[in-house]
N, C-alpha and C positions, 0 to 999 in steps of 0.2 A: 504494500500501500504505500502510495508516495502522493506528496502534494495535497495534504489536507484530509489523508486517510482514505481515498477514493483509489480503488484499484486502477492500474494502468493498462492492464492488458497483458497479453502473450507477450514473453520476452525470449530473446535468443541468445545463447551464450556460444562463443567460437573460441576455438583452439587451433589458432593457425600455427602448422608446422612447414618444414621444407618440402614433406612429400605429402603429407594428408592435412585435410583440416577437419577437426572435431565439431560437431554442430549439436547442441542440445537446445530445449525449450522448456518453457514451463506453463503451467495453468494460469489463466488471466488475474487469478488474484495473487499471484507471485508466492505459493506456496511450496510447491515441489519442482525441481528441475529433472530432467528425463532426458536420454539420448534421444537423437534422431538419426544421424547420418554421420556417415565419413565421406567428405568429399575430397577426391584426389586433386593434388594440386597441379596447375597447369591451366590451358585455354579451357575456357568455360566455368572454371569454379567460381569466380564472382558472380558469371549468370545463376549457377546453381543455388548459391546463397540467397541472392535475390528472390529466386523463384519460392525458396523454402519460406522466407520472409512471407512471401505474398500467399502462399498456400497456407500458413498457419497462422496467419493474420498479426503477425509480431508488430509490436508498437515500437519496442527499444530492442537496440542488440549491443550487447558487451562483448568486446573484445580481449583476450587475455594478453596482456603485456609482460613480457619476460624481462624480469629485474634479477640483478644480482641480489643475494642473500643480505649485501649491505645497502641493498636499495638503488644503485646505481644502474644505468643503461648501457647495455654494449651494441654490437653490431646486430643482434638477433633483435633487440628491442626496437633498432632503426628499419630493420626490415618491415617489422609488426605495424609500426607507425604508418609506412608507406602503403601498407596492404590496407590499414583501418582508413585511410584516406581516401584511397581507389572506392572500397566499399562505401564509406559515407555518402559519397558523390551519386552512388548509383542506388543507393537506398532512401535518399533523402526524399522527403520532409522527415523521415523517421528518424530519431538520434541515435547514434553509436557514441559508445563510451568505450574507453579503455580503462580496464581492473588489473589491477597486480595480481600475476598468475604464479607467483612464486611458489613452487613446490606441487602446482596442480597434477604434474604427469606423474611425480613420484607419489603422489596420495593415490590417485588413479591406478597406478600400476600394484600398488599396496591393497589395494580393495579388491581388486581382481584377482591377485594371488591368493589372498584369503578367502576368495571364494571359489578356489581351485581352477580358474582359467590358467591355462598353460600356453606358452610358446606363441606359435601362430595365431591363436584364438583370441589371445591377450592382446598381440598387435593389433589385431583386427579392430579392436574394439576401445583400445585404451585412449585413442584421441577423442572419441564421444563421451568417455569417463573423465577426461580431464576436461571438457567443455560442460559438463555437468558440473563439477567441482566449482569451475570458474562461476558459472550460472548462479548454482545454490550460494556461493558467496555474495554474490551482488546481490539478491533477492534478499539474502538475509540481512545483508548492509540496510537496504531499502526500509525491512520492516523495525529496524532499530534505529534508524537515522529519520525516517519518513520523507528521504530524499534519494533520488537516483544514486548509486555508487558511481565512481570513479571519474574520470575526466572526458568531457565532451570532446568529440573529434568534429572539427567543422569541416564540411565538403570542400573541397579545392574548387 
């Protein structure tokens, strides 16, 4: 619940990687994040994410920003910022926000390992699971603060 306690609708969580992009969504009330899809990185990846946002009726998109444990940004964060700006332009007028994704993949790997997913099966869903971790953190922050999480990305 955001901005005066009213639901803002479905949100997407995006975990952009070099080979794959994990996508998660939540219910319109922002209670629970669930996995949606792993999109292969490359031609058509932004088109697919925009199509998913349209299909699911997403009002807001959170993209995980990789930071170092000290909070700094390296080359990976720069790549994600560029990806986020391109995606924000394609998703407008919907908001896109960058959120800290430190340890999201590590957390997702641990959860999947604990659930008995091994090797190839785990790799196939880890990006979606990381997107769930990113989105759940963002919607939990929304509930706690009453405002969207992260840093707004302005379309180019």
